[in-house]
C-alpha positions as CSV (number, residue, x, y, z in Angstrom):
1,M,96.2,96.4,79.6
2,L,93.2,94.0,79.6
3,P,93.8,90.4,78.5
4,T,92.9,89.7,75.0
5,T,93.2,86.0,74.5
6,T,92.6,83.0,77.1
7,D,96.3,82.8,77.2
8,D,96.6,86.2,79.0
9,L,94.3,85.2,81.5
10,I,95.3,84.4,85.1
11,P,95.5,80.8,86.0
12,G,92.7,79.4,88.3
13,D,95.0,78.4,91.3
14,L,96.0,82.1,91.7
15,I,96.6,83.0,95.5
16,Q,93.8,85.3,96.4
17,L,95.1,88.3,98.6
18,D,93.1,91.1,97.2
19,H,90.0,91.1,99.2
20,Q,90.1,94.7,100.1
21,A,89.4,95.4,96.7
22,T,86.2,93.3,96.7
23,T,85.2,89.9,98.0
24,P,83.5,86.7,96.4
25,C,79.9,86.4,97.2
26,H,79.3,84.0,100.0
27,P,77.3,80.7,98.8
28,L,74.7,81.5,101.4
29,V,74.3,85.0,100.2
30,V,73.6,83.9,96.9
31,Q,71.3,81.3,98.1
32,A,69.4,84.3,99.8
33,M,69.1,86.4,96.9
34,E,68.3,83.8,94.6
35,P,64.2,83.7,94.8
36,W,64.2,87.4,94.5
37,W,65.5,87.3,90.9
38,Q,62.7,85.4,89.3
39,Q,60.1,83.9,91.9
40,E,59.7,87.1,94.0
41,W,60.4,89.6,91.3
42,G,57.8,92.5,92.6
43,N,58.6,95.9,92.9
44,A,58.9,97.1,96.5
45,S,56.9,100.3,95.8
46,S,54.1,98.3,94.4
47,R,52.0,98.1,97.4
48,Q,48.7,97.0,95.6
49,H,49.5,93.3,95.3
50,R,51.1,90.4,96.9
51,L,54.4,90.4,94.8
52,G,54.9,94.1,95.8
53,L,53.9,93.7,99.1
54,T,56.6,90.6,99.7
55,A,59.3,92.6,98.3
56,A,58.6,95.5,100.5
57,A,58.6,93.3,103.5
58,A,62.0,91.8,102.4
59,V,63.5,95.3,102.1
60,A,62.1,96.3,105.6
61,S,63.6,93.0,107.3
62,A,66.9,93.7,105.6
63,R,66.9,97.4,106.7
64,H,66.1,96.1,110.0
65,R,69.0,93.6,110.3
66,L,71.5,95.9,109.0
67,A,70.4,98.8,111.3
68,S,70.5,96.7,114.2
69,H,74.3,95.7,113.4
70,L,75.1,99.2,113.8
71,G,72.7,100.2,116.6
72,V,70.5,102.7,114.6
73,E,67.1,102.9,113.9
74,D,65.7,101.6,110.7
75,D,64.5,104.8,109.3
76,E,68.1,106.1,109.7
77,L,69.7,103.7,107.0
78,I,69.2,104.7,103.3
79,F,70.1,102.3,100.6
80,T,72.2,103.3,97.9
81,S,74.4,101.8,95.0
82,G,77.3,101.5,97.2
83,A,79.9,103.4,99.5
84,T,80.9,106.0,96.6
85,E,77.3,107.2,96.1
86,A,76.8,107.1,100.0
87,N,79.7,109.2,100.2
88,N,78.5,111.8,97.8
89,L,75.0,111.9,99.1
90,A,76.6,112.4,102.5
91,L,79.1,115.0,101.8
92,L,77.7,117.0,98.9
93,G,74.1,116.6,100.3
94,H,74.9,117.8,103.7
95,A,77.4,120.5,103.0
96,R,74.8,122.0,100.5
97,A,72.1,121.8,102.8
98,R,73.9,123.3,105.7
99,A,75.1,126.0,103.4
100,K,71.4,126.8,102.5
101,A,70.4,126.8,106.0
102,E,73.2,128.9,107.3
103,G,73.4,131.5,104.4
104,H,76.9,130.6,103.4
105,C,79.6,128.1,102.3
106,G,81.5,127.3,105.2
107,H,84.8,125.3,106.2
108,V,85.1,121.5,105.3
109,I,87.9,119.0,106.4
110,T,89.3,115.7,105.4
111,V,92.5,113.6,105.5
112,A,94.8,113.0,102.7
113,T,94.8,109.2,102.9
114,E,90.9,109.2,102.2
115,H,89.6,107.0,99.4
116,H,88.9,109.3,96.2
117,A,85.1,108.6,96.7
118,V,85.7,111.0,99.6
119,L,88.4,113.2,98.4
120,D,86.5,114.2,95.1
121,P,83.5,115.1,96.5
122,M,85.3,117.3,99.1
123,H,87.3,118.8,96.1
124,Q,83.9,119.5,94.2
125,L,82.5,121.3,97.5
126,Q,85.8,123.6,97.1
127,R,84.9,124.5,93.6
128,E,81.2,125.3,94.4
129,G,83.0,127.8,97.2
130,F,83.6,125.7,100.4
131,E,86.6,126.2,102.1
132,L,88.7,122.8,102.3
133,T,91.3,121.5,104.7
134,V,93.0,118.3,103.7
135,L,94.9,116.8,106.9
136,R,98.0,115.1,106.6
137,P,98.1,112.2,109.0
138,Q,101.0,110.9,111.2
139,D,103.6,108.7,109.6
140,N,101.6,105.6,111.0
141,G,98.5,106.7,109.1
142,L,96.5,107.9,112.2
143,I,94.9,111.3,112.9
144,N,94.7,112.3,116.3
145,A,92.2,114.6,118.2
146,N,94.8,117.6,118.7
147,A,95.6,117.6,115.1
148,L,91.8,118.0,114.2
149,S,91.2,120.5,117.0
150,G,94.1,122.4,115.2
151,V,92.4,123.1,112.1
152,L,88.9,123.7,113.2
153,R,87.2,127.0,112.7
154,D,84.4,128.8,113.6
155,D,82.6,128.2,110.2
156,T,83.7,124.6,110.1
157,Q,80.7,122.7,109.1
158,L,81.6,119.0,108.1
159,V,84.4,116.6,109.0
160,S,85.1,113.4,107.1
161,V,87.5,110.7,108.6
162,M,87.4,107.0,107.3
163,A,86.8,104.2,109.8
164,A,89.5,102.0,108.4
165,N,92.0,103.0,105.7
166,N,91.4,100.8,102.3
167,E,95.2,100.6,101.6
168,I,97.0,100.4,104.9
169,G,94.2,99.1,107.3
170,V,94.6,101.4,109.9
171,I,91.8,102.1,112.1
172,Q,90.9,105.8,113.1
173,P,90.1,106.8,116.8
174,L,86.7,108.3,115.5
175,Q,85.4,108.3,119.3
176,A,87.8,110.9,120.1
177,L,87.4,112.9,116.9
178,S,83.8,112.7,117.4
179,D,84.2,114.3,120.8
180,V,85.9,117.2,119.1
181,C,83.4,117.7,116.6
182,K,80.6,117.4,118.9
183,S,81.9,120.2,121.2
184,R,81.8,122.6,118.3
185,G,78.6,121.6,116.6
186,I,80.3,120.1,113.5
187,T,78.9,117.2,111.5
188,L,81.4,114.1,111.5
189,H,81.0,111.5,108.5
190,T,83.0,108.3,108.2
191,D,83.6,106.0,105.2
192,A,83.1,102.5,106.9
193,A,83.1,100.5,103.5
194,Q,86.3,98.7,104.9
195,A,85.3,98.4,108.5
196,F,81.6,97.3,108.4
197,G,81.6,93.4,109.1
198,H,85.3,93.4,110.0
199,V,85.0,95.4,113.2
200,R,82.3,96.0,115.6
201,L,80.7,99.3,114.4
202,I,78.0,100.6,117.0
203,R,77.1,104.3,116.0
204,S,76.7,105.5,119.8
205,D,80.5,104.1,120.0
206,L,81.7,106.1,117.1
207,G,79.8,109.3,117.3
208,C,79.4,109.7,113.7
209,D,76.4,111.6,112.3
210,L,76.8,110.0,108.6
211,I,78.3,106.6,108.0
212,S,78.7,105.1,104.4
213,L,78.6,101.5,104.0
214,S,79.2,98.7,101.0
215,A,78.2,95.2,100.6
216,H,80.7,93.8,98.4
217,K,83.7,94.3,100.9
218,L,82.3,91.6,103.3
219,N,81.1,88.8,100.9
220,G,78.0,90.5,99.6
221,P,76.9,91.5,96.2
222,K,78.2,94.4,94.2
223,G,76.2,97.4,93.4
224,I,74.5,97.8,96.8
225,G,75.6,100.0,99.9
226,A,73.8,102.3,102.4
227,L,74.2,105.7,104.1
228,V,73.2,106.0,107.8
229,K,72.0,109.5,108.6
230,R,71.4,110.5,112.2
231,R,67.9,111.9,112.8
232,G,68.1,115.7,112.6
233,V,71.2,115.9,110.2
234,S,69.9,117.4,106.8
235,I,70.8,116.3,103.4
236,Q,69.8,117.5,100.0
237,P,69.2,114.8,97.5
238,L,71.5,114.4,94.6
239,L,68.9,112.8,92.5
240,W,65.4,113.2,91.8
241,G,62.4,111.3,90.4
242,G,60.8,109.1,93.0
243,S,59.9,108.9,96.7
244,Q,61.9,106.1,97.6
245,E,64.4,106.3,100.7
246,Q,62.6,109.4,102.0
247,E,63.2,111.1,98.8
248,L,66.8,111.1,99.4
249,R,67.7,108.4,96.9
250,P,65.0,107.7,94.3
251,G,64.8,104.9,92.0
252,T,63.4,101.4,92.2
253,L,64.9,99.3,95.1
254,P,67.0,96.4,93.8
255,V,65.5,93.8,96.2
256,P,67.8,90.9,95.5
257,L,70.9,92.9,96.3
258,I,69.4,94.5,99.4
259,V,68.6,90.9,100.7
260,G,72.2,90.0,99.8
261,F,73.6,92.8,101.7
262,A,71.7,91.8,104.8
263,A,72.6,88.3,104.6
264,A,76.3,89.0,104.2
265,A,76.1,91.4,107.2
266,D,74.6,88.7,109.2
267,L,77.2,86.2,108.3
268,A,79.9,88.9,108.9
269,H,78.6,89.6,112.3
270,A,78.1,85.9,113.3
271,D,81.8,84.9,113.5
272,L,83.3,88.5,113.7
273,E,85.6,88.0,116.7
274,T,86.5,84.4,115.8
275,R,87.4,85.1,112.1
276,Q,89.3,88.2,113.0
277,H,91.5,86.3,115.3
278,Q,92.2,83.7,112.5
279,L,92.8,86.5,110.0
280,S,95.3,88.3,112.6
281,V,97.2,84.9,113.0
282,L,97.5,84.4,109.4
283,T,98.7,88.1,108.6
284,N,101.2,87.8,111.3
285,Q,102.3,84.9,109.6
286,L,102.5,86.5,106.2
287,W,104.5,89.2,107.9
288,R,106.8,87.1,109.6
289,G,107.6,84.8,106.8
290,L,108.4,87.6,104.3
291,K,110.2,89.6,107.0
292,S,112.6,86.7,107.6
293,R,113.4,86.1,104.1
294,H,114.0,90.0,103.4
295,P,114.6,91.9,106.4
296,Q,114.6,95.1,104.4
297,L,110.8,95.3,103.9
298,L,108.7,97.9,105.4
299,M,105.3,97.7,106.7
300,N,103.0,100.4,106.0
301,G,100.8,102.2,108.7
302,A,100.5,101.4,112.4
303,H,100.7,98.0,113.6
304,Q,97.7,98.6,115.8
305,P,95.1,99.4,115.6
306,R,94.5,97.9,112.1
307,L,92.2,95.5,110.2
308,A,93.2,92.0,111.0
309,H,93.2,91.0,107.3
310,N,95.3,93.9,106.0
311,L,99.3,94.0,105.5
312,N,101.0,96.7,103.3
313,I,104.7,96.5,102.5
314,T,107.1,98.3,100.8
315,V,109.8,96.7,98.9
316,P,112.8,99.1,99.0
317,D,115.1,99.4,96.1
318,V,113.1,97.2,93.6
319,S,111.1,98.5,90.6
320,G,107.4,98.5,91.1
321,N,106.6,97.7,87.6
322,R,108.7,94.5,87.6
323,L,107.6,93.5,90.9
324,H,103.9,93.5,90.1
325,R,104.7,91.8,86.6
326,C,106.4,89.0,88.4
327,L,103.8,88.5,90.8
328,K,100.6,88.8,88.8
329,R,100.3,85.1,87.2
330,S,100.5,83.7,90.7
331,L,99.1,86.2,93.1
332,A,96.2,88.6,93.2
333,C,97.2,91.7,95.1
334,S,97.6,95.2,94.5
335,S,99.6,98.4,95.0
336,G,96.9,100.5,96.2
337,S,93.2,101.1,95.8
338,A,91.5,99.2,93.1
339,C,89.9,102.4,91.9
340,S,93.3,104.3,91.2
341,R,93.8,102.6,87.9
342,G,97.5,101.9,88.7
343,K,98.7,105.2,89.9
344,P,101.3,105.3,92.6
345,S,99.2,105.3,95.9
346,H,98.4,108.8,97.4
347,V,97.9,107.0,100.8
348,L,101.6,105.9,101.1
349,Q,102.8,109.3,99.6
350,A,100.8,110.9,102.4
351,I,102.5,109.0,105.1
352,G,105.9,109.6,103.7
353,R,106.8,107.1,101.2
354,S,108.3,108.5,98.0
355,R,106.5,108.0,94.7
356,V,109.1,105.1,93.8
357,E,108.5,103.5,97.2
358,A,105.0,103.6,96.6
359,E,105.1,102.1,93.3
360,A,106.9,99.1,94.8
361,S,104.6,98.4,97.5
362,L,102.1,95.7,97.9
363,R,98.6,95.6,99.6
364,L,98.0,92.0,100.8
365,S,94.3,91.6,102.1
366,L,93.3,88.2,103.2
367,G,89.6,87.2,103.4
368,R,87.3,84.5,104.6
369,T,88.7,81.6,102.7
370,T,92.3,82.4,103.0
371,T,94.3,79.5,104.5
372,A,97.5,78.9,106.1
373,T,98.5,77.1,102.8
374,D,97.6,80.2,100.8
375,I,99.8,82.3,103.3
376,N,102.8,79.7,102.8
377,R,102.4,79.6,99.3
378,A,102.4,83.7,99.2
379,V,105.5,83.9,101.2
380,E,107.2,81.5,98.8
381,V,106.2,83.5,95.7
382,I,106.8,87.1,97.0
383,A,110.1,86.1,98.5
384,A,111.3,84.6,95.2
385,C,110.3,87.6,93.1
386,I,112.0,89.9,95.7
387,S,115.3,87.8,95.2
388,Q,115.0,87.5,91.5
389,L,114.3,91.5,91.3
390,D,117.3,92.1,93.8
391,G,119.8,90.0,91.8
392,S,118.7,91.5,88.4
393,Q,118.8,95.3,89.1
């Protein structure tokens, strides 16, 4: 239920451990965007005057910087409203284009632990006549190349496997999966919303044909993302009405958001290794602190490879609803994806947790501003709530 009065609002000293839902815009990103709201307000498609040309140059610069971080050419990066739209454009757009070219709806594959921004478009393709296989991962959340090879068919056209999971943080072996797909002429898509800016993503290392990105997961603005499309990969547009973005994503380009996206990516990559080491130390501190207080706690997902800022735990024999009620005034965290609206995590259930266990789980995700003091406070708050609920049930 949404807060109805100021008394219902969360206090300002909330411990922020929900950075996989979204991140605060970095002050330097806000500063980079500021001129483009009022001073340089031109439309990047208006090439007859200075305002439009200046806006177009800003978009071109941002596109080049983002492409450079991924090791792709500028014209392979298409701006979208976020990773959800990029996923839809990649999956629906490519599957439909390929079906048209080949004269039939083929076979598509994804993984049970994907975000709904991938699962839902895949189910839409199923409704349109494509045959869908949803792979279950290993209990550690990972897919191996043999498992993927085992479900490929002669008519398999498209595979989608996320780079890093939005709930349990595991990093999939995309290079190995890519090798399997390439040997059969199958297009590989990855939702990299949670990975970009947190691990190095070079397209030649990943081997992916289509990559979805989002700005707001790396201290950038909400409402902007991108699809990286390898040259030669066909896509049908989902929208019509303009020639922007190679006629694949028509509409006026949001110049301030695009500038902010590039600024956030520059910042994220400038200190990536140092920041990930620091976050790994803090995440391990969090896990050790909680495990020492409550040895019954379970970690969800492989210990490695996983995102440095992710910890997902299950608290056995505790009511999930009561646990989250106990924590909500002191700690910002979640039981799963921010897009799931409080439903038990399909990700955790796909790796073997029961519905009850999934409800009593916490996704704790650290960010650029997380400190050792925050971690110590979080350990105290979470441990106290678990002790309180253990004694009252």
